[in-house]
C-alpha positions in Angstrom: 0.1 0.0 -0.1 1.4 3.7 -1.1 1.6 6.3 1.5 -0.6 8.6 0.1 -3.5 5.7 -0.1 -2.5 4.5 3.7 -3.2 7.8 4.6 -6.3 7.8 2.9 -7.3 5.0 4.5 -6.6 5.9 8.0 -8.2 9.3 7.3 -11.2 7.2 6.3 -11.5 5.3 9.2 -10.8 8.7 11.7 -13.8 10.1 10.0 -16.0 7.0 10.7 -15.1 6.8 13.7 -15.7 10.4 14.8 -19.3 9.8 13.1 -19.7 6.9 15.1 -18.9 9.4 18.0 -20.6 12.1 17.3 -23.5 10.0 16.6 -23.4 8.2 20.2 -23.5 12.2 21.7 -27.1 12.3 20.3 -30.7 11.5 21.8 -33.8 11.8 20.7 -36.6 13.1 23.7 -40.4 12.6 23.1 -42.2 15.2 25.4 -45.8 16.7 25.8 -47.0 19.3 23.8 -47.4 21.4 26.7 -43.5 21.2 27.7 -42.6 22.7 23.7 -41.3 25.7 24.3 -39.6 25.4 27.7 -37.9 22.3 26.5 -36.6 23.8 23.6 -35.1 26.2 25.6 -33.5 23.7 27.9 -32.1 21.4 24.9 -30.2 24.3 24.0 -29.0 25.0 27.4 -27.8 21.5 27.8 -26.1 21.4 24.5 -24.3 24.5 25.1 -23.0 22.7 28.6 -22.6 19.5 27.2 -20.3 20.1 24.1 -20.8 17.9 21.0 -24.2 16.9 22.2 -27.4 17.0 20.2 -31.2 16.8 21.4 -34.0 16.1 18.8 -37.1 17.0 19.9 -40.7 14.9 19.2 -43.2 17.3 20.9 -47.1 15.3 20.7 -49.8 14.5 22.8 -48.5 12.3 25.6 -50.5 9.4 24.4 -49.2 9.5 20.7 -46.1 9.7 22.0 -46.2 6.7 24.6 -48.0 4.8 20.9 -45.0 5.5 19.2 -42.8 4.5 21.2 -44.5 1.2 22.0 -44.4 0.4 17.8 -40.2 0.7 18.4 -39.7 4.4 17.5 -36.1 5.2 18.8 -36.8 7.8 21.8 -34.1 7.7 24.5 -36.0 9.7 26.8 -40.0 10.3 27.7 -41.6 13.1 29.1 -45.4 12.9 30.0 -48.3 15.2 31.2 -49.5 13.0 33.7 -48.7 10.1 35.5 -51.2 8.1 34.4 -49.4 7.9 30.6 -46.0 7.0 32.0 -47.9 4.0 34.3 -48.9 2.9 31.5 -45.0 2.6 29.4 -43.9 1.6 33.0 -46.5 -1.1 32.8 -45.5 -2.0 29.2 -41.6 -2.3 30.7 -41.0 0.5 28.1 -39.0 2.8 30.5 -35.5 2.1 32.1 -35.7 0.8 35.6 -35.6 3.5 38.1 -35.2 6.4 36.0 -38.6 8.0 36.2 -39.6 10.8 38.5 -41.5 13.9 38.3 -39.9 17.2 37.7 -42.6 20.0 36.9 -46.2 21.1 37.9 -48.7 22.6 35.7 -52.4 24.3 36.3 -55.7 23.5 34.6 -57.4 26.8 33.2 -60.6 27.6 31.4 -59.4 30.0 28.7 -61.7 32.1 26.3 -61.1 34.4 22.9 -59.9 37.7 23.9 -62.9 39.6 22.7 -65.3 36.7 24.3 -67.8 36.2 26.7 -66.0 35.4 30.3 -67.8 33.0 32.6 -67.8 33.7 36.0 -68.3 29.8 36.8 -67.8 26.8 35.0 -71.2 26.1 35.4 -72.0 29.1 32.8 -70.5 27.4 30.1 -74.0 25.5 30.2 -75.5 28.8 28.9 -76.1 29.3 25.1 -73.7 31.8 25.4 -70.9 29.1 25.1 -72.0 26.7 22.0 -68.5 25.3 21.3 -66.1 24.5 24.2 -62.1 22.8 23.1 -60.1 20.1 25.5 -57.9 17.5 24.2 -59.2 14.3 23.2 -59.7 12.5 26.6 -58.0 9.0 25.3 -55.0 10.3 24.6 -54.4 14.0 25.9 -54.0 14.3 29.3 -55.2 17.7 29.6 -58.7 16.3 28.4 -58.4 13.6 31.0 -58.0 16.4 33.6 -60.8 18.2 32.2 -63.4 15.3 32.1 -62.5 14.3 35.7 -63.0 18.2 37.1 -66.3 18.5 35.3 -67.4 14.7 36.1 -67.1 16.1 39.9 -69.3 19.5 39.1 -72.3 17.4 37.8 -71.7 19.1 34.1 -70.5 16.4 31.9 -74.1 15.4 30.6 -74.6 19.3 30.3 -71.8 20.1 27.9 -71.3 16.7 26.0 -73.2 18.2 22.6 -70.3 21.2 22.7 -67.1 19.3 22.7 -64.8 20.2 20.0 -61.4 17.6 20.8 -57.9 19.0 19.5 -54.8 16.4 19.3 -52.9 18.3 21.8 -52.8 21.4 23.9 -51.7 23.2 21.6 -54.2 22.7 19.1 -56.9 23.7 21.6 -55.2 26.4 22.8 -55.1 27.8 18.5 -58.7 27.0 18.4 -59.4 29.3 21.2 -57.0 31.9 19.8 -58.3 31.8 16.6 -61.8 32.5 17.9 -63.0 28.8 16.7 -64.5 28.1 19.8 -66.0 30.2 22.7 -63.9 28.5 25.3 -61.4 26.0 25.8 -59.5 24.3 28.5 -55.6 24.4 28.7 -52.6 24.3 31.1 -51.6 27.7 33.0 -48.6 26.9 30.9 -50.0 27.3 27.5 -52.5 30.3 28.0 -49.2 32.2 28.6 -48.5 32.0 25.1 -51.2 33.3 23.6 -51.7 36.5 26.2 -53.0 38.8 23.1 -55.3 36.3 21.8 -57.1 34.7 24.8 -57.5 35.5 28.4 -57.5 33.0 31.6 -61.5 33.1 32.4 -61.1 30.4 35.7 -58.4 28.6 37.3 -59.9 24.4 37.5 -59.3 22.2 40.1 -57.7 19.1 39.6 -57.4 15.8 41.2 -55.0 14.7 41.0 -52.3 17.3 40.4 -51.1 17.8 36.9 -47.6 16.7 37.2 -45.1 15.5 34.8 -42.9 12.5 35.1 -40.0 11.6 32.9 -38.1 8.8 32.3 -35.0 7.2 29.9 -37.0 4.8 27.5 -35.8 1.3 28.4 -34.8 0.8 24.0 -32.4 4.0 24.4 -29.2 4.1 22.0 -27.8 6.5 24.6 -28.4 6.0 28.1 -25.3 8.0 29.3 -26.2 11.4 27.5 -30.2 10.3 28.1 -29.3 10.2 31.9 -27.4 13.8 32.3 -30.7 15.3 30.2 -33.1 13.8 32.9 -30.3 15.4 35.3 -30.3 18.6 33.8 -34.0 18.8 33.4 -34.0 18.5 37.7 -30.9 20.4 38.2 -30.8 24.3 39.3 -30.9 25.5 35.7 -33.3 22.9 34.2 -36.1 24.2 37.0 -35.5 27.5 36.6 -35.7 27.4 32.8 -39.4 25.6 33.7 -40.2 28.1 36.3 -39.6 31.1 33.4 -42.2 29.5 31.3 -44.3 29.6 34.2 -43.9 25.4 35.6 -44.2 24.6 38.9 -41.8 22.5 41.0 -43.2 18.9 40.9 -44.0 19.4 44.7 -46.0 22.4 44.7 -48.6 22.5 46.6 
């Protein structure tokens, strides 16, 4: 082998090694739609403090994300907007043992378009002034389940049944209200803060259980080391500060 060819082979092998090393520093994080803005900021901060790493996000309703993981989607970290979805992931043995932890908390609110009628209590939604009301599809979108559980406790479920417009994620519900396509909608407080000019928070809606966000590493992760580092960063003081900046509360908040 000539000297020139030898160096070409060495260079090619070095490129392959480097490529593999770079690939080893990439992770995919599937996160609830309500985490979009906060996690994008967390991802940027994480990459700055972990040179050579790259975080790719997949945002959607928690139930849809779980279905993707069940179908073999390459995911390293999963962050859900509710405990129920993460419980199902654990029951299906999709999570890495000992990695699940709550990292944030949110609040369910009722919002209306900026120029819309503002209810004084949930019972007002049963009046003719509110013909179309939006929330997430209860089967797959946690905000929808929180909404239905809250309304079941007030006895409004039957009265509101004909009025529902279901969204595929909490962000779709937010968009419905912001565009004035519905008269009211149930979202998280952090989502409502994004469209302050187009929507108003009419009511805070108590929920049982509280809206808590769990995060865990996925058992089939291709890069458990970086996945572990990302989860740790989310729980760290800088990560928690970013979440607070976007309106989230600590997981143990009353």
